[in-house]
C-alpha positions as CSV (number, residue, x, y, z in Angstrom):
1,M,-64.1,-16.8,3.1
2,L,-65.8,-14.3,5.4
3,A,-68.9,-16.9,6.5
4,W,-66.1,-19.4,7.4
5,L,-64.2,-16.7,9.4
6,R,-67.4,-16.0,11.4
7,H,-68.0,-19.7,11.8
8,R,-64.5,-20.1,13.3
9,S,-64.3,-17.0,15.4
10,P,-64.1,-17.7,19.2
11,V,-66.5,-16.6,21.6
12,P,-66.0,-12.9,22.3
13,G,-64.3,-12.4,25.4
14,S,-62.6,-15.8,25.6
15,G,-58.9,-15.5,26.2
16,V,-59.1,-11.6,26.5
17,G,-56.4,-10.2,28.4
18,A,-52.5,-10.9,28.9
19,A,-51.5,-14.2,27.9
20,G,-51.9,-16.5,30.7
21,D,-50.5,-20.2,30.9
22,G,-50.5,-22.0,27.8
23,Q,-51.3,-18.8,25.7
24,N,-49.2,-18.4,22.7
25,L,-50.1,-14.9,21.9
26,V,-48.2,-11.9,22.7
27,T,-49.0,-8.2,22.1
28,E,-48.4,-4.7,23.8
29,D,-50.5,-1.7,24.1
30,V,-49.8,1.2,21.9
31,T,-49.5,4.8,22.6
32,V,-49.5,7.3,19.7
33,V,-49.8,11.0,19.0
34,E,-52.8,12.1,16.9
35,G,-51.8,12.3,13.3
36,D,-48.7,9.9,13.8
37,V,-48.5,6.0,13.0
38,A,-49.6,3.3,15.3
39,T,-48.0,-0.2,14.8
40,I,-50.0,-3.3,16.0
41,S,-48.0,-6.6,16.4
42,C,-49.6,-9.9,17.0
43,R,-47.0,-12.6,17.8
44,V,-47.1,-16.5,18.4
45,K,-44.3,-17.7,20.8
46,N,-44.7,-21.4,19.7
47,S,-46.1,-21.3,16.2
48,D,-48.0,-24.5,14.9
49,D,-49.0,-22.8,11.5
50,S,-52.3,-21.7,13.0
51,V,-54.1,-18.7,11.5
52,I,-53.4,-15.5,13.1
53,Q,-56.3,-12.7,12.6
54,L,-56.4,-8.8,13.8
55,L,-59.8,-7.2,14.4
56,N,-60.7,-3.6,15.4
57,P,-62.8,-2.4,18.5
58,N,-66.1,-3.1,16.6
59,R,-64.9,-6.7,15.9
60,Q,-64.4,-6.4,12.2
61,T,-61.6,-8.2,10.7
62,I,-58.8,-5.8,9.5
63,Y,-56.3,-8.8,8.5
64,F,-56.6,-12.4,8.0
65,R,-53.3,-13.7,7.4
66,D,-51.9,-11.3,4.7
67,F,-55.6,-10.4,3.3
68,R,-57.2,-7.3,4.5
69,P,-61.0,-7.7,4.3
70,L,-61.6,-4.1,5.7
71,K,-61.7,-1.3,3.0
72,D,-59.5,1.3,5.1
73,S,-56.2,1.9,3.3
74,R,-54.7,3.5,6.3
75,F,-54.3,-0.2,7.5
76,Q,-51.0,-1.6,5.8
77,L,-49.3,-5.0,6.3
78,V,-45.8,-4.5,7.8
79,N,-45.1,-8.3,8.2
80,F,-46.7,-11.4,8.0
81,S,-45.4,-15.0,8.8
82,N,-46.6,-18.1,10.8
83,S,-45.4,-16.3,14.1
84,E,-46.2,-12.8,13.6
85,L,-48.7,-10.5,12.2
86,R,-47.7,-6.7,12.0
87,V,-49.9,-3.9,10.9
88,S,-49.4,-0.4,10.9
89,L,-52.2,2.5,10.9
90,T,-51.5,5.9,9.5
91,N,-53.0,9.2,10.4
92,V,-54.2,8.1,13.9
93,S,-57.2,10.0,15.0
94,I,-59.3,9.9,18.3
95,S,-61.7,7.7,16.5
96,D,-59.1,5.0,16.3
97,E,-58.6,4.7,20.1
98,G,-59.8,1.5,21.6
99,R,-59.3,-2.2,21.9
100,Y,-57.7,-4.4,19.0
101,F,-57.9,-8.0,19.1
102,C,-55.4,-10.8,18.1
103,Q,-56.9,-14.1,17.6
104,L,-55.1,-17.3,17.0
105,Y,-57.2,-20.2,15.4
106,T,-56.0,-23.1,17.7
107,D,-58.0,-25.7,19.5
108,P,-59.4,-24.3,21.6
109,P,-59.1,-20.7,19.9
110,Q,-56.9,-17.9,21.5
111,E,-57.5,-14.1,21.8
112,I,-55.7,-11.3,23.3
113,Y,-56.0,-7.6,22.8
114,T,-54.0,-4.4,22.7
115,T,-55.1,-1.0,23.5
116,I,-54.5,2.1,21.2
117,T,-54.4,5.3,23.4
118,V,-54.4,8.6,21.2
119,L,-52.5,11.7,22.6
120,V,-53.6,15.1,21.3
121,P,-51.4,18.0,22.0
122,P,-52.6,21.5,22.8
123,R,-53.9,23.1,19.4
124,N,-53.1,26.7,20.5
125,L,-51.1,28.3,23.4
126,V,-52.0,31.8,24.1
127,I,-50.8,34.5,26.8
128,D,-53.1,37.3,27.4
129,I,-52.0,40.3,29.4
130,Q,-54.6,42.5,31.3
131,K,-52.4,45.5,30.8
132,E,-50.0,45.9,27.9
133,I,-48.1,48.9,29.7
134,A,-48.0,48.6,33.4
135,V,-46.6,50.9,36.2
136,E,-43.9,50.1,38.7
137,G,-45.8,48.7,42.0
138,E,-48.9,47.4,39.9
139,E,-50.2,44.1,40.1
140,I,-51.1,42.7,36.6
141,E,-53.0,39.6,35.7
142,L,-51.5,37.1,33.0
143,N,-53.6,34.1,31.6
144,C,-52.2,31.5,29.6
145,T,-54.8,29.0,27.7
146,A,-53.9,25.7,26.0
147,M,-56.6,24.4,24.1
148,A,-58.0,20.9,23.1
149,S,-55.6,18.6,24.5
150,R,-55.7,15.0,25.6
151,P,-55.0,14.3,28.4
152,A,-55.2,17.7,30.1
153,T,-51.9,19.6,30.0
154,T,-50.0,21.3,32.8
155,I,-49.0,24.8,32.5
156,R,-45.9,26.3,34.0
157,W,-44.9,29.9,34.3
158,F,-41.3,31.5,34.3
159,K,-40.4,35.3,34.7
160,G,-36.9,35.2,33.3
161,N,-35.2,32.0,34.5
162,K,-37.5,31.9,37.7
163,E,-40.4,29.7,37.9
164,L,-43.6,31.3,39.5
165,T,-46.7,29.7,40.6
166,G,-50.1,30.0,38.7
167,K,-53.5,28.9,39.3
168,S,-55.2,26.5,36.6
169,E,-58.7,25.6,35.7
170,V,-59.6,22.7,33.5
171,E,-62.5,22.4,31.3
172,Q,-63.7,19.3,29.2
173,W,-65.4,19.3,25.9
174,S,-66.3,15.9,24.9
175,D,-62.9,14.0,24.9
176,M,-60.7,17.3,24.8
177,Y,-59.5,19.6,27.8
178,T,-58.7,23.2,27.9
179,V,-56.7,24.5,30.6
180,T,-56.3,28.2,31.6
181,S,-53.6,29.2,34.0
182,Q,-53.8,32.6,35.8
183,L,-50.8,34.4,37.0
184,L,-50.7,37.6,39.4
185,L,-47.4,39.4,39.0
186,K,-46.4,42.6,40.8
187,V,-44.2,44.5,38.7
188,G,-41.1,46.7,39.2
189,R,-38.8,48.7,37.1
190,E,-36.3,45.8,36.9
191,D,-39.1,43.8,35.1
192,D,-39.1,46.0,32.3
193,G,-38.3,44.1,29.0
194,V,-38.2,40.7,30.8
195,P,-40.0,37.8,29.1
196,V,-42.7,36.0,30.9
197,I,-42.9,32.5,29.5
198,C,-46.0,29.9,29.5
199,L,-44.5,26.5,29.1
200,V,-46.6,23.4,28.7
201,D,-46.1,19.9,30.1
202,H,-47.8,17.0,27.9
203,P,-46.7,13.6,26.7
204,A,-47.8,14.6,23.1
205,V,-45.2,17.6,22.9
206,K,-41.8,18.7,24.0
207,D,-40.7,22.3,24.4
208,L,-43.9,23.9,23.5
209,Q,-44.1,27.6,25.0
210,T,-45.0,31.0,24.3
211,Q,-43.7,34.3,25.8
212,R,-44.6,38.0,26.2
213,Y,-42.3,40.6,27.0
214,L,-43.2,43.0,30.0
215,E,-43.5,46.7,29.4
216,V,-43.1,48.6,32.8
217,M,-42.9,52.6,33.3
218,Y,-41.1,53.8,36.2
219,K,-40.2,57.3,37.6
220,P,-36.8,58.6,37.0
221,Q,-33.6,57.9,38.7
222,V,-31.5,61.0,39.3
223,R,-27.6,61.4,39.7
224,V,-25.6,64.6,40.3
225,S,-22.0,64.4,39.3
226,Q,-19.1,67.1,40.0
227,N,-17.2,67.9,36.8
228,Y,-15.2,70.6,38.4
229,P,-13.1,70.3,40.6
230,V,-12.6,66.6,40.1
231,Q,-13.0,65.2,43.4
232,G,-11.4,68.3,45.1
233,L,-12.2,70.8,47.5
234,T,-14.5,73.6,46.7
235,R,-12.5,76.7,47.4
236,E,-13.3,80.5,47.5
237,G,-12.8,82.1,44.1
238,E,-12.8,78.8,42.3
239,P,-15.5,77.5,39.9
240,L,-17.9,74.7,40.4
241,E,-19.7,72.6,37.8
242,L,-22.5,69.9,38.4
243,T,-24.2,67.8,35.8
244,C,-27.6,66.1,36.4
245,A,-28.4,62.8,34.8
246,A,-31.8,61.1,34.8
247,F,-33.2,58.0,33.3
248,G,-36.7,56.8,33.5
249,K,-39.5,55.4,31.5
250,P,-40.7,57.4,29.7
251,Q,-37.4,59.2,29.5
252,P,-37.7,62.5,31.8
253,T,-38.2,65.7,29.9
254,D,-38.7,68.1,32.7
255,M,-35.3,68.7,34.6
256,R,-34.6,71.7,36.9
257,W,-32.3,73.1,39.4
258,L,-33.0,74.6,42.8
259,R,-31.5,75.6,46.1
260,V,-33.3,73.9,49.2
261,D,-34.7,76.3,51.7
262,D,-33.2,79.4,50.0
263,E,-33.2,81.3,46.7
264,M,-30.7,80.5,44.0
265,P,-27.7,82.8,44.0
266,Q,-27.8,85.3,41.2
267,H,-24.4,84.5,39.9
268,V,-25.3,80.7,39.4
269,V,-25.7,79.9,35.7
270,V,-28.2,76.7,34.9
271,S,-28.0,75.5,31.2
272,G,-30.1,72.3,30.8
273,S,-28.7,69.7,33.1
274,N,-25.7,71.7,34.1
275,L,-25.1,74.0,37.0
276,L,-22.1,76.6,36.9
277,I,-20.9,78.8,39.8
278,S,-17.7,80.6,38.2
279,N,-16.7,82.1,41.4
280,L,-17.5,80.4,44.9
281,N,-17.9,82.3,47.9
282,K,-19.2,81.2,51.4
283,T,-22.6,82.6,50.7
284,D,-23.0,79.8,48.1
285,N,-23.0,77.1,50.8
286,G,-26.2,75.1,50.9
287,T,-28.0,72.2,49.2
288,Y,-28.5,72.2,45.6
289,R,-31.1,69.9,44.1
290,C,-31.8,68.3,40.7
291,E,-35.3,67.4,40.0
292,A,-36.7,65.2,37.2
293,S,-40.1,64.3,36.4
294,N,-41.9,62.0,33.6
295,A,-45.6,60.9,33.3
296,V,-45.1,58.2,36.4
297,G,-43.8,60.7,38.8
298,K,-41.0,63.0,40.3
299,S,-37.5,62.3,41.7
300,H,-34.6,64.2,42.8
301,A,-30.7,64.1,43.9
302,D,-28.9,66.7,46.3
303,Y,-25.6,68.1,46.3
304,M,-24.3,69.8,49.6
305,L,-22.0,72.6,48.9
306,F,-19.5,73.7,51.5
307,V,-17.0,76.4,50.3
308,Y,-13.6,76.4,52.1
309,D,-11.2,79.1,52.6
310,T,-8.4,79.4,50.0
311,T,-5.7,78.2,52.4
312,A,-7.7,74.7,53.1
313,T,-5.5,71.8,52.3
314,T,-7.3,68.8,54.0
315,E,-9.3,66.8,51.6
316,P,-12.7,65.7,53.1
317,A,-13.4,62.1,53.5
318,V,-16.1,62.1,50.7
319,H,-17.6,64.8,48.3
320,G,-20.9,66.5,48.6
321,F,-23.1,64.3,46.8
322,T,-26.1,62.9,48.1
323,Q,-29.5,61.3,46.6
324,L,-32.3,60.6,48.9
325,P,-35.3,58.6,47.7
326,N,-38.5,60.6,47.6
327,S,-40.5,57.5,49.1
328,A,-40.0,54.2,50.7
329,E,-40.5,52.5,47.4
330,E,-37.5,54.1,45.8
331,L,-35.4,52.4,48.5
332,D,-35.1,49.2,46.2
333,Y,-34.3,51.3,43.3
334,G,-32.7,54.4,44.6
335,D,-29.3,54.9,42.6
336,L,-27.6,56.4,45.3
337,S,-24.8,59.0,44.6
338,D,-21.2,59.0,46.1
339,S,-22.2,60.1,49.4
340,R,-22.6,63.1,51.9
341,A,-19.6,65.5,52.3
342,G,-18.7,69.2,51.6
343,E,-20.3,70.8,54.5
344,E,-20.6,67.7,56.7
345,G,-17.0,67.1,56.2
346,A,-16.0,70.7,57.1
347,I,-18.3,70.5,60.3
348,R,-16.7,67.2,61.4
349,S,-13.2,68.6,61.2
350,V,-14.3,71.8,63.0
351,D,-15.7,69.7,65.8
352,H,-12.6,67.6,66.0
353,A,-10.5,70.8,66.4
354,V,-12.9,72.2,69.2
355,V,-13.0,69.1,71.0
356,G,-9.2,68.7,70.9
357,G,-8.7,72.1,72.4
358,V,-11.1,71.5,75.3
359,V,-9.5,68.4,76.3
360,A,-6.0,70.2,76.3
361,V,-7.2,73.0,78.5
362,V,-9.0,70.5,80.9
363,V,-5.6,68.6,81.1
364,F,-3.5,71.6,81.8
365,A,-5.9,72.8,84.3
366,M,-5.9,69.4,86.2
367,L,-2.1,69.5,86.1
368,C,-1.7,72.9,87.6
369,L,-4.4,71.9,90.4
370,L,-2.4,68.8,91.2
371,I,0.9,70.9,91.6
372,I,-0.8,73.4,93.9
373,L,-2.2,70.7,96.0
374,G,1.1,68.8,96.2
375,R,2.9,72.0,97.4
376,Y,0.2,72.7,99.8
377,F,0.3,69.3,101.6
378,A,4.1,69.2,101.5
379,R,4.6,72.5,103.4
380,H,2.1,71.4,106.2
381,K,3.2,67.7,106.8
382,G,4.9,66.9,110.2
383,T,4.3,66.2,113.9
384,Y,3.5,69.0,116.2
385,F,4.2,69.2,119.8
386,T,3.1,71.6,122.7
387,H,5.7,72.7,125.3
388,E,3.9,70.8,127.8
389,A,4.5,67.8,125.9
390,K,8.3,68.1,126.0
391,G,9.9,65.2,128.1
392,A,7.1,62.8,127.5
393,D,8.8,61.0,124.7
394,D,10.9,59.0,127.1
395,A,8.3,58.1,129.9
396,A,7.5,54.5,130.5
397,D,3.7,55.2,130.8
398,A,1.2,57.6,130.4
399,D,1.3,58.6,134.1
400,T,5.1,59.1,134.1
401,A,4.8,61.3,130.8
402,I,2.4,63.6,132.5
403,I,4.5,63.8,135.6
404,N,7.8,64.4,133.4
405,A,6.0,66.7,130.8
406,E,7.0,70.2,130.9
407,G,4.4,71.9,133.0
408,G,3.8,68.9,135.1
409,Q,3.8,68.8,138.9
410,N,7.4,68.3,139.4
411,N,8.5,71.2,137.3
412,S,5.8,73.3,138.9
413,E,8.4,75.3,141.0
414,E,10.0,76.1,137.7
415,K,7.2,78.6,136.8
416,K,7.3,80.6,140.0
417,E,8.6,84.0,139.7
418,Y,10.6,85.8,142.3
419,F,11.0,89.4,142.9
420,I,13.9,90.8,145.0
């Protein structure tokens, strides 16, 4: 039987390729993941009861009709008829990749091939972090490696839901590819506890990913709150209670109160994170600071105290909290307290009163000056005539006016004096 098959086999290469004009054989290429099942189908469009045969890449007969000469149990007959020969190959490996030939014994013989392509998913996906614990502001290096895949895989990076860009390198070993992607990431306190995900794009696998959670240490965030009086004026004789809260990683263990640019009053009681002044007076005015520190650094928040008279009734616009960043880096993370006030609000109120008084005095002075000037001009307003000008008003011209004026030539006699 085998000798007859070899005698009837067509010349290698004849009829290879897609079915052309007059070709009855039809088949398709097969892509399969390593370890899965590949199915090869040799079909005849117009059957004339000719023999169909399937050969492997080494041109060894796998099936002749429904008979399997090749002793490989992984090949199993799925369907056999005059118009089709369908064979399955289980547990596919890289060695099974190549061209498989369908032959039809007609006159002349026909042949067509199908190509089996084997995909190999990455065998291992690992994220390696340069530093297990980072400090805010540092740049850390992460590497994700996808080993022994075929074809080479594509690696994508995500931090939470945000996609990042890495740099990949590909190494080829025989028919396999190993891909390593490097990601440089500058971390902040907001990255603490956030997952960094390495995701693989590969035709042999879906949703293959691995992740590592970032651990970031950062300086304390400090907030000062006023317990009493609750959002009220700080008046003489009344108590004041402040509380300092600090959060950081690691959690701050050193916390202290101090008075900026002055000594802490002796009657001030500090108990842990609390500051208490039981009887306020104006000598307590100033800026009180709460400092907290941990292994990463130190931060602080300030409270500006202004003590009002007992008769004060006007509420300041805001109260005396202020927290300033220790450096430019803290501007992004500063947990600013309510705002400035206390002393600043009082100064603003005093300034408004002084400005109003000055404006009132200036307006009053200007009014007095206008009245005096008005009376002066009113008394000195009018037309003044000399005795010599009397009688000149009715003159027709200047010459006549001069002649008629009192003291002119016609009246010169009137000025004469006679003595008897």
